[in-house]
GUVEX-783337 format. One line per 4 residues: their letters; for each residue x, y, z of C-alpha. Coordinates in Angstrom, 3 decimals, always signed. Each point is the difference from the previous one (the first is absolute). Last residue first. Layout:
a> X Y Z | ...
***
This chain:
ltrn> +10.521 +6.992 +21.679 | +0.386 -0.967 +3.684 | -1.527 -3.407 +0.860 | -3.689 -0.325 +0.887
yqir> -0.047 -3.726 -0.720 | -2.459 +0.107 -2.912 | +1.355 +3.340 -1.347 | +3.614 -1.188 +0.154
ydfd> -0.881 -3.292 -1.714 | -1.956 +1.757 -2.748 | +2.893 +2.350 -0.683 | +2.458 -2.897 -0.098
hves> -2.232 -1.880 -2.493 | -0.162 +2.996 -2.255 | +3.728 +0.762 +0.122 | +0.809 -3.667 -0.615
lfaa> -2.391 -0.051 -2.976 | +1.836 +2.917 -1.638 | +3.489 -1.351 +0.765 | -0.823 -3.462 -1.336
mkae> -1.568 +1.464 -3.154 | +3.074 +2.162 -0.485 | +2.339 -2.991 +0.505 | -2.037 -2.077 -2.462
dkig> +0.175 +2.693 -2.744 | -3.030 -0.505 -2.257 | +0.230 +0.047 -3.817 | -3.005 +1.579 -1.797
kqae> +1.677 +3.408 -0.337 | +3.540 -0.284 +1.320 | +1.498 -1.124 +3.327 | -3.409 +0.401 +1.468
vgss> -1.318 +0.403 +3.559 | -1.237 +3.610 -0.261 | -1.364 -0.564 -3.476 | -2.744 -2.265 +1.250
vdla> -1.493 +0.574 +3.470 | -3.528 -0.216 +1.337 | -0.646 +0.549 +3.684 | -2.864 -1.074 +2.160
yprl> -2.506 +1.025 +2.702 | +1.785 +3.255 +0.423 | +1.619 +1.354 +3.204 | +0.306 +3.426 -1.741
akla> +2.876 +2.151 +1.265 | +1.935 -2.626 +1.836 | -0.479 -2.507 -2.793 | +1.020 +2.460 -2.677
atvn> +3.143 +0.931 +2.014 | +0.736 -3.738 +0.389 | -0.313 -0.429 -3.780 | +2.534 +2.721 -0.838
dprl> +3.365 -1.753 -0.275 | -1.335 -3.363 -1.095 | -1.948 +1.696 -2.856 | -3.512 +1.265 -0.625
ggav> -0.388 +2.389 -2.852 | -3.686 -0.541 -0.572 | -2.201 -2.433 +1.793 | -2.278 -0.019 +3.074
ilnq> -2.762 -2.599 +0.319 | -2.916 +1.643 +1.870 | -2.387 -0.591 +2.837 | +2.476 +0.937 +2.832
amaq> +1.079 +2.802 -2.262 | -3.218 +1.965 +0.553 | +0.284 -0.019 +3.825 | +3.731 +0.752 -0.240
tlrg> -0.949 +3.177 -1.914 | +0.936 +0.295 -3.652 | +1.125 +3.139 -1.899 | +3.068 +0.179 +2.226
wdfa> +1.307 -3.012 -1.980 | +0.875 +2.417 -2.791 | +0.380 -2.288 -3.030 | +3.023 -2.217 -0.666
rgtg> +1.836 -0.649 -3.298 | +1.450 -3.403 -0.961 | -1.808 +0.202 -3.362 | -1.788 -3.398 +0.341
gmad> -3.364 +1.599 -0.746 | -2.241 +1.056 -2.856 | +2.507 +2.244 -1.762 | -0.067 +3.225 -2.037
aefa> -2.093 +2.201 +2.323 | +1.642 -1.233 +3.152 | -2.011 -0.399 +3.126 | +1.430 -1.761 +2.986
dvlf> -1.859 -3.076 +1.338 | -2.857 -0.870 +2.275 | -1.155 -3.599 -0.132 | -3.656 -0.664 +0.913
gsag> -1.655 -3.051 +1.443 | -2.570 -2.689 -0.569 | -1.733 +2.281 -2.510 | -3.782 -0.317 -0.383
pfra> -0.759 +3.506 +1.145 | +2.277 +1.543 -2.676 | -1.095 +3.574 -0.614 | +0.215 +0.642 +3.732
laap> +3.746 -0.300 -0.056 | +0.339 +2.918 -2.468 | -2.380 +2.092 +2.116 | +1.981 -0.621 +3.180
ldld> +3.222 +0.824 -1.866 | -1.022 +3.348 -1.545 | +2.942 +0.245 -2.379 | +1.194 +3.486 -1.025
srmr> +3.741 -0.726 +0.405 | -0.405 -3.405 -1.701 | +0.494 -2.929 +2.352 | -0.440 -2.973 -2.275
iaki> -2.662 -2.368 +1.313 | +0.535 -3.680 -0.756 | -3.036 -2.128 +0.295 | -0.112 -3.486 +1.645
fprg> -1.896 -2.878 -1.297 | -1.719 -3.234 +1.006 | -0.092 -2.593 -2.638 | -2.862 -1.480 -2.161
fgqc> +0.748 +2.209 -2.917 | -3.156 +2.064 -0.057 | +1.153 +3.102 +1.814 | +2.805 +2.478 -0.565
daet> -1.489 +1.715 -3.053 | -3.308 +0.509 +1.856 | +1.748 +1.945 +2.730 | +1.532 +2.225 -2.614
edgh> +3.538 -0.490 -1.381 | +2.374 +2.939 -0.607 | +3.179 -2.038 +0.582 | +1.526 -2.127 +2.724
fqll> -2.461 -2.790 +0.520 | +1.277 -2.736 +2.254 | -1.533 -3.444 -0.234 | +0.181 -2.532 +2.869
dlrv> +0.566 -3.773 +0.235 | +1.418 -0.457 -3.444 | +0.563 -3.534 -1.263 | +0.775 +0.653 -3.683
esvi> -1.903 -1.356 -3.033 | -3.579 +1.002 +0.671 | +1.061 +3.231 +1.627 | +2.099 +0.837 -3.082
dait> -2.945 -0.603 -2.337 | -2.352 +2.023 +2.180 | +2.469 +2.889 +0.100 | +0.401 -0.076 -3.783
gpde> -3.793 +0.023 -0.500 | -0.353 +2.894 +2.383 | +2.467 +2.104 -2.073 | +2.581 +1.488 +2.313
nvfl> +0.027 +3.501 +1.451 | +2.990 -0.978 +2.073 | +0.236 -3.480 +1.480 | +1.875 -1.499 +2.967
gvit> -0.404 -3.665 +0.972 | +0.463 -0.747 +3.693 | +1.099 -3.387 +1.395 | -0.607 -0.441 +3.684
ifpp> +2.441 -2.405 +1.649 | -1.579 -2.701 +2.277 | +1.467 -2.887 -1.905 | +3.530 -0.332 -1.408
lrei> +0.936 +1.405 -3.404 | +1.230 -2.114 -2.897 | -3.186 +0.018 -2.094 | -0.266 +3.738 +0.435
isra> +3.266 +0.860 -1.752 | -0.453 -2.240 -3.033 | -3.648 +1.243 -0.316 | +1.087 +3.639 -0.058
vevs> +2.650 -0.791 -2.573 | -2.475 -1.668 -2.293 | -2.635 +2.707 +0.450 | +2.611 +2.512 -1.018
vvrp> +1.579 +2.361 +2.506 | +0.212 +3.795 -0.036 | +2.713 +1.604 +2.210 | +1.146 +2.655 -2.591
sepy> -3.688 +1.041 -0.052 | -1.717 +0.853 -3.314 | -1.648 -3.403 -0.324 | -1.734 +0.130 +3.412
fvlg> -0.330 -3.479 +1.321 | +2.139 +0.581 +3.105 | +0.398 -2.830 +2.559 | -0.058 +1.002 +3.638
lada> +0.945 -2.229 +2.893 | -1.659 +0.043 +3.387 | +0.930 -0.696 +3.634 | +3.704 +0.539 -0.306
glrv> +2.073 -1.726 +2.706 | +3.594 -0.388 -1.173 | -0.679 -3.454 -1.351 | -2.924 +1.252 -1.992
aala> +2.037 +2.859 -1.516 | +2.839 -2.412 -0.794 | -2.409 -2.429 -1.751 | -1.360 +2.845 -2.092
deir> +3.459 +1.274 -0.933 | +1.112 -3.488 -1.049 | -3.209 -0.446 -1.984 | +0.693 +3.024 -2.112
tlgc> -2.179 +2.907 -1.239 | -1.223 +1.549 +3.218 | -1.511 +3.472 -0.236 | -1.403 +0.198 +3.496
ikvr> +1.164 -1.062 +3.437 | -3.012 +0.257 +2.278 | +0.466 +0.555 +3.737 | -2.414 -0.368 +2.845
trrs> +0.566 +2.048 +3.162 | -1.007 -1.906 +3.105 | -0.903 +1.964 +3.113 | -3.438 +0.341 +1.600
pypy> -1.532 -1.734 -2.998 | -2.535 +1.734 -2.302 | -3.097 -2.158 -0.021 | -0.453 -2.401 -2.921
pfnm> -1.824 +0.061 -3.282 | +1.153 +3.570 -0.656 | -2.987 +1.799 -1.378 | +0.785 +3.745 +0.300
***
């Protein structure tokens, strides 16, 4: 695992993914999101064009990580998008190899879908150049954003401290995920939506409030 910084004693990072509107992106930043995800997968209901992505990014404040999500995309298309859109980090959510994820001049994270027969340590070992790994639910007919969770019991807290946990997270279950896993970061999309691609500010506020409250209680030894 090649995180470029040590795991902090208590600070859960949060990425809000699948943004399609500037008002949602600005709300996510205002509420405390660390990273914003833009989907460049044509089959996703949350896909954005280069023009929309640029219009969102140009209005964001500094110190926010912009993540571009790709699924089995042609390398030339990725290179074109990276040249036109300010992406800080690439997220590969398909069947890419290590070689497929490199060569774009950006660090990358690799999504690992938690199939029932998955050997997670072996899956992680196939991507020594990754800056991080996102673990998500496995669905045969979808590459993510399904709103379904995987069995958190498949991860130990030691594993999760080096992972970004996704899949079925919502304001009403995120504290349970944090208690069970203590992950490095969380990635949420459908769990804070009014409809696909349209975020619900109240849900984002509730989600981030739960995360921040959990971190506060851990840091100051308050009862959970």
